[in-house]
Backbone as a ProteinNet text record, in pm:
[ID]
protein_1_A
[PRIMARY]
ELGWKARETFETGLRKTVHWYLDNRAWWEPLRNRYAGQRLGLAS
[TERTIARY]
63.8	6.5	81.9	172.6	287.4	397.9	404	508.9	668.3	661.3	800.4	836.1	977.9	1045.1	1151.5	1202.1	1314.7	1426.4	1529.4	1664	1760.2	1742.1	1848.5	1745.3	1821	1758.3	1818.9	1721.2	1815.9	1967.1	2000.5	2133.2	2234.8	2155.9	2277.6	2293.4	2187.8	2203.3	2289.3	2269.7	2375.4	2537.8	2545.9	2678.7	2759.6	2650	2721.4	2732.5	2653	2677.7	2786.6	2802.1	2932.1	3049.4	3033.7	3171.8	3204.7	3082.4	3111.3	3186.7	3130.3	3193	3365.8	3380.6	3511.1	3621.6	3524.8	3602.8	3658	3544.4	3532.7	3554.3	3666.8	3741.5	3731.1	3803.2	3846.6	3702.5	3621.5	3468	3415.8	3418.7	3357	3447.5	3585.3	3670.2	3683.7	3686.3	3711	3599	3474.3	3340.9	3347.5	3413.4	3432.5	3505.4	3604.8	3729.3	3678.4	3540.2	3506.8	3420.9	3344.1	3264.2	3271.3	3246.5	3308.6	3208.2	3086.7	3005.4	2888.2	2887.5	2774.9	2631.1	2540.4	2417.8	2372.9	2306.3	2290.1	2149.6	2114.3	1952.5	1845.3	1936.7	1843.5	1839.6	1742.2	1721.4	1778.9	1857.6	1927.6	1811
-126.7	-2.1	124.1	134.6	243.2	246.5	129	110.3	92.3	78.5	72.4	-102.1	-108.5	-227.8	-218.4	-338.8	-331.1	-367.5	-263.1	-294.7	-392.7	-419.2	-541.2	-668.5	-772.9	-908.4	-947	-996.1	-1060.4	-1120.1	-1213.6	-1230.9	-1124.8	-1028.8	-908.1	-813.9	-795.9	-689.6	-753.6	-897.3	-946.4	-969.3	-984.5	-946.2	-831.8	-698.8	-577	-557.7	-590.7	-577.4	-619.8	-746.2	-803.7	-728.1	-728.9	-648.9	-530.7	-422	-329.5	-344.3	-415.1	-450.9	-468.2	-575.2	-609	-495.4	-371.5	-304.7	-160.1	-180	-72.1	-98.9	-181.4	-242.7	-129.2	-41.3	124.2	145.5	129.9	179.1	93.3	-29	-124.6	-183.5	-193.2	-257.1	-207.2	-71.2	2.1	-55.3	-42.1	-75.2	-205.4	-326.2	-444	-458.4	-375	-373.5	-346.7	-268.3	-205.4	-318.8	-385	-464.1	-612.6	-652.5	-745.6	-852.8	-856.9	-988.5	-985.2	-867	-865.9	-848.7	-895.7	-873.5	-705	-674	-497.6	-486.8	-364.6	-336	-394	-458.3	-505.3	-414.7	-413.7	-385.4	-431.6	-302.3	-392.6	-431.2
1.3	11.6	16.7	42.6	69.4	-31.2	-61.3	-173.9	-136.4	-44.5	64.1	60.3	33	4.7	71.9	142.5	233.9	114.5	130.2	40.6	78.5	160.6	221.6	251.6	219.5	264	412.3	508.6	613.8	609.3	491.7	481.3	449.2	342.3	338.2	429.2	521.1	633.9	734.1	755.5	881.1	816.3	693.1	613.3	651.6	623.2	598.3	758	876.2	973.6	1041.7	1023.3	1066.6	995.4	854.5	798.8	881.5	911.8	994.3	1102.1	1204	1314.9	1278	1196.3	1192	1125.4	1008	1017	1119.7	1202.7	1267	1447	1442.5	1597	1675	1634.8	1714.5	1767.4	1719.4	1789.1	1861.9	1879.5	1976.1	2062.3	2026.1	2106.2	2248.2	2278	2389.1	2486.3	2422.4	2486.6	2539.1	2485.9	2513	2642.9	2638.5	2729.8	2859.1	2857.9	2991.9	3051.6	2985.8	3007.2	3046.6	3202.4	3282.9	3280.5	3175	3126.7	3276.4	3326	3401.4	3340.7	3388.4	3357.1	3347.3	3267.8	3231.8	3246	3316.3	3300.6	3412.9	3514	3620.6	3737.5	3765.2	3911.2	4016.3	4098.3	4213.8	4356.6
[MASK]
++++++++++++++++++++++++++++++++++++++++++++

């Protein structure tokens, strides 16, 4: 009805996402180094 169509399939979107993370380690690696594996967002 709106004429909207996805530009990516699930597979191509996932592939592009993985490649982005591999190409942008400098962005996410400092975040990973600060995260100790604890569960987040839980009320104490």
